[in-house]
PDB file of N, H, CA, C and O in Angstrom:
ATOM      1  N   MET A   1       1.039  -1.395   0.106  1.00  0.00           N
ATOM      2  CA  MET A   1       0.243  -0.063  -0.133  1.00  0.00           C
ATOM      3  C   MET A   1       0.775   1.385   0.151  1.00  0.00           C
ATOM      4  O   MET A   1       0.130   2.427   0.032  1.00  0.00           O
ATOM      5  N   GLY A   2       1.940   1.259   0.506  1.00  0.00           N
ATOM      6  H   GLY A   2       2.464   0.413   0.602  1.00  0.00           H
ATOM      7  CA  GLY A   2       2.885   2.423   0.607  1.00  0.00           C
ATOM      8  C   GLY A   2       3.430   2.963  -0.354  1.00  0.00           C
ATOM      9  O   GLY A   2       3.497   4.129  -0.744  1.00  0.00           O
ATOM     10  N   ILE A   3       3.975   1.632  -0.848  1.00  0.00           N
ATOM     11  H   ILE A   3       3.920   0.685  -0.530  1.00  0.00           H
ATOM     12  CA  ILE A   3       4.713   1.794  -2.422  1.00  0.00           C
ATOM     13  C   ILE A   3       3.844   2.469  -3.548  1.00  0.00           C
ATOM     14  O   ILE A   3       4.334   3.219  -4.392  1.00  0.00           O
ATOM     15  N   ASP A   4       2.230   2.067  -3.475  1.00  0.00           N
ATOM     16  H   ASP A   4       1.831   1.458  -2.789  1.00  0.00           H
ATOM     17  CA  ASP A   4       1.541   2.392  -4.428  1.00  0.00           C
ATOM     18  C   ASP A   4       1.329   3.988  -3.983  1.00  0.00           C
ATOM     19  O   ASP A   4       1.792   4.823  -4.760  1.00  0.00           O
ATOM     20  N   ILE A   5       0.808   4.352  -3.050  1.00  0.00           N
ATOM     21  H   ILE A   5       0.431   3.674  -2.419  1.00  0.00           H
ATOM     22  CA  ILE A   5       0.702   5.727  -2.230  1.00  0.00           C
ATOM     23  C   ILE A   5       1.683   6.141  -3.206  1.00  0.00           C
ATOM     24  O   ILE A   5       1.249   6.707  -4.210  1.00  0.00           O
ATOM     25  N   CYS A   6       3.091   5.937  -3.080  1.00  0.00           N
ATOM     26  H   CYS A   6       3.444   5.477  -2.264  1.00  0.00           H
ATOM     27  CA  CYS A   6       4.373   7.062  -3.359  1.00  0.00           C
ATOM     28  C   CYS A   6       4.251   7.072  -4.834  1.00  0.00           C
ATOM     29  O   CYS A   6       4.697   7.976  -5.540  1.00  0.00           O
ATOM     30  N   HIS A   7       3.432   5.697  -5.402  1.00  0.00           N
ATOM     31  H   HIS A   7       3.070   4.962  -4.828  1.00  0.00           H
ATOM     32  CA  HIS A   7       3.706   5.529  -6.835  1.00  0.00           C
ATOM     33  C   HIS A   7       3.007   6.613  -7.633  1.00  0.00           C
ATOM     34  O   HIS A   7       3.359   6.981  -8.754  1.00  0.00           O
ATOM     35  N   ARG A   8       1.913   7.118  -6.896  1.00  0.00           N
ATOM     36  H   ARG A   8       1.628   6.819  -5.985  1.00  0.00           H
ATOM     37  CA  ARG A   8       0.730   7.813  -7.057  1.00  0.00           C
ATOM     38  C   ARG A   8       1.171   9.010  -6.721  1.00  0.00           C
ATOM     39  O   ARG A   8       1.457   9.803  -7.618  1.00  0.00           O
ATOM     40  N   ARG A   9       1.292   9.323  -5.533  1.00  0.00           N
ATOM     41  H   ARG A   9       1.060   8.679  -4.804  1.00  0.00           H
ATOM     42  CA  ARG A   9       1.921  10.394  -5.727  1.00  0.00           C
ATOM     43  C   ARG A   9       3.430  11.365  -6.533  1.00  0.00           C
ATOM     44  O   ARG A   9       4.077  12.377  -6.261  1.00  0.00           O
ATOM     45  N   ARG A  10       3.423  10.481  -7.439  1.00  0.00           N
ATOM     46  H   ARG A  10       2.898   9.659  -7.659  1.00  0.00           H
ATOM     47  CA  ARG A  10       4.781  11.111  -8.258  1.00  0.00           C
ATOM     48  C   ARG A  10       4.018  11.203  -9.620  1.00  0.00           C
ATOM     49  O   ARG A  10       4.149  12.120 -10.431  1.00  0.00           O
ATOM     50  N   THR A  11       3.063   9.932  -9.773  1.00  0.00           N
ATOM     51  H   THR A  11       2.956   9.186  -9.115  1.00  0.00           H
ATOM     52  CA  THR A  11       2.255  10.500 -11.073  1.00  0.00           C
ATOM     53  C   THR A  11       1.637  11.899 -11.159  1.00  0.00           C
ATOM     54  O   THR A  11       1.711  12.775 -12.020  1.00  0.00           O
ATOM     55  N   SER A  12       0.902  11.807  -9.799  1.00  0.00           N
ATOM     56  H   SER A  12       0.841  11.095  -9.099  1.00  0.00           H
ATOM     57  CA  SER A  12       0.399  13.073  -9.558  1.00  0.00           C
ATOM     58  C   SER A  12       1.230  14.251  -9.855  1.00  0.00           C
ATOM     59  O   SER A  12       0.609  15.179 -10.376  1.00  0.00           O
ATOM     60  N   LEU A  13       2.452  14.431  -9.655  1.00  0.00           N
ATOM     61  H   LEU A  13       2.956  13.678  -9.233  1.00  0.00           H
ATOM     62  CA  LEU A  13       3.444  15.223  -9.399  1.00  0.00           C
ATOM     63  C   LEU A  13       3.642  15.543 -10.934  1.00  0.00           C
ATOM     64  O   LEU A  13       3.328  16.634 -11.408  1.00  0.00           O
ATOM     65  N   TRP A  14       4.253  14.386 -11.768  1.00  0.00           N
ATOM     66  H   TRP A  14       4.508  13.499 -11.383  1.00  0.00           H
ATOM     67  CA  TRP A  14       4.690  14.870 -13.078  1.00  0.00           C
ATOM     68  C   TRP A  14       3.708  15.265 -13.452  1.00  0.00           C
ATOM     69  O   TRP A  14       3.898  16.450 -13.723  1.00  0.00           O
ATOM     70  N   PHE A  15       2.328  14.897 -13.727  1.00  0.00           N
ATOM     71  H   PHE A  15       2.174  13.933 -13.507  1.00  0.00           H
ATOM     72  CA  PHE A  15       1.043  15.187 -14.010  1.00  0.00           C
ATOM     73  C   PHE A  15       0.800  17.051 -13.902  1.00  0.00           C
ATOM     74  O   PHE A  15       0.269  17.825 -14.699  1.00  0.00           O
ATOM     75  N   TYR A  16       1.264  17.220 -12.938  1.00  0.00           N
ATOM     76  H   TYR A  16       1.695  16.592 -12.290  1.00  0.00           H
ATOM     77  CA  TYR A  16       1.069  18.854 -12.355  1.00  0.00           C
ATOM     78  C   TYR A  16       2.299  19.349 -13.198  1.00  0.00           C
ATOM     79  O   TYR A  16       2.152  20.216 -14.060  1.00  0.00           O
ATOM     80  N   LEU A  17       3.403  18.830 -12.952  1.00  0.00           N
ATOM     81  H   LEU A  17       3.523  18.126 -12.252  1.00  0.00           H
ATOM     82  CA  LEU A  17       4.098  19.711 -13.950  1.00  0.00           C
ATOM     83  C   LEU A  17       4.344  19.478 -15.310  1.00  0.00           C
ATOM     84  O   LEU A  17       5.379  19.939 -15.792  1.00  0.00           O
ATOM     85  N   GLY A  18       3.649  18.907 -15.935  1.00  0.00           N
ATOM     86  H   GLY A  18       2.808  18.533 -15.544  1.00  0.00           H
ATOM     87  CA  GLY A  18       3.418  18.259 -17.550  1.00  0.00           C
ATOM     88  C   GLY A  18       2.417  19.950 -18.109  1.00  0.00           C
ATOM     89  O   GLY A  18       2.531  20.636 -19.125  1.00  0.00           O
ATOM     90  N   SER A  19       1.285  20.118 -16.600  1.00  0.00           N
ATOM     91  H   SER A  19       1.192  19.561 -15.775  1.00  0.00           H
ATOM     92  CA  SER A  19       0.053  20.915 -16.735  1.00  0.00           C
ATOM     93  C   SER A  19       0.702  21.985 -16.841  1.00  0.00           C
ATOM     94  O   SER A  19       0.436  22.673 -17.826  1.00  0.00           O
ATOM     95  N   THR A  20       1.753  22.481 -15.883  1.00  0.00           N
ATOM     96  H   THR A  20       1.969  21.923 -15.083  1.00  0.00           H
ATOM     97  CA  THR A  20       2.283  23.666 -15.632  1.00  0.00           C
ATOM     98  C   THR A  20       3.069  24.524 -17.337  1.00  0.00           C
ATOM     99  O   THR A  20       3.070  25.637 -17.862  1.00  0.00           O
ATOM    100  N   GLY A  21       3.650  23.095 -17.624  1.00  0.00           N
ATOM    101  H   GLY A  21       3.649  22.191 -17.197  1.00  0.00           H
ATOM    102  CA  GLY A  21       4.738  23.105 -19.218  1.00  0.00           C
ATOM    103  C   GLY A  21       5.656  23.356 -18.539  1.00  0.00           C
ATOM    104  O   GLY A  21       6.243  24.378 -18.893  1.00  0.00           O
ATOM    105  N   ASN A  22       6.378  22.467 -17.013  1.00  0.00           N
ATOM    106  H   ASN A  22       5.901  21.636 -16.725  1.00  0.00           H
ATOM    107  CA  ASN A  22       7.649  23.057 -16.778  1.00  0.00           C
ATOM    108  C   ASN A  22       8.425  21.705 -16.429  1.00  0.00           C
ATOM    109  O   ASN A  22       8.849  21.439 -15.304  1.00  0.00           O
ATOM    110  N   VAL A  23       8.528  21.033 -17.358  1.00  0.00           N
ATOM    111  H   VAL A  23       8.184  21.249 -18.272  1.00  0.00           H
ATOM    112  CA  VAL A  23       8.850  19.490 -17.677  1.00  0.00           C
ATOM    113  C   VAL A  23      10.461  19.596 -17.256  1.00  0.00           C
ATOM    114  O   VAL A  23      11.186  18.604 -17.334  1.00  0.00           O
TER     115      VAL A  23
END
């Protein structure tokens, strides 16, 4: 479960960065 949360957090962060256009 811990790993799943960490992975989800990373995905959310990447998605946020991509949305802002700061890749």
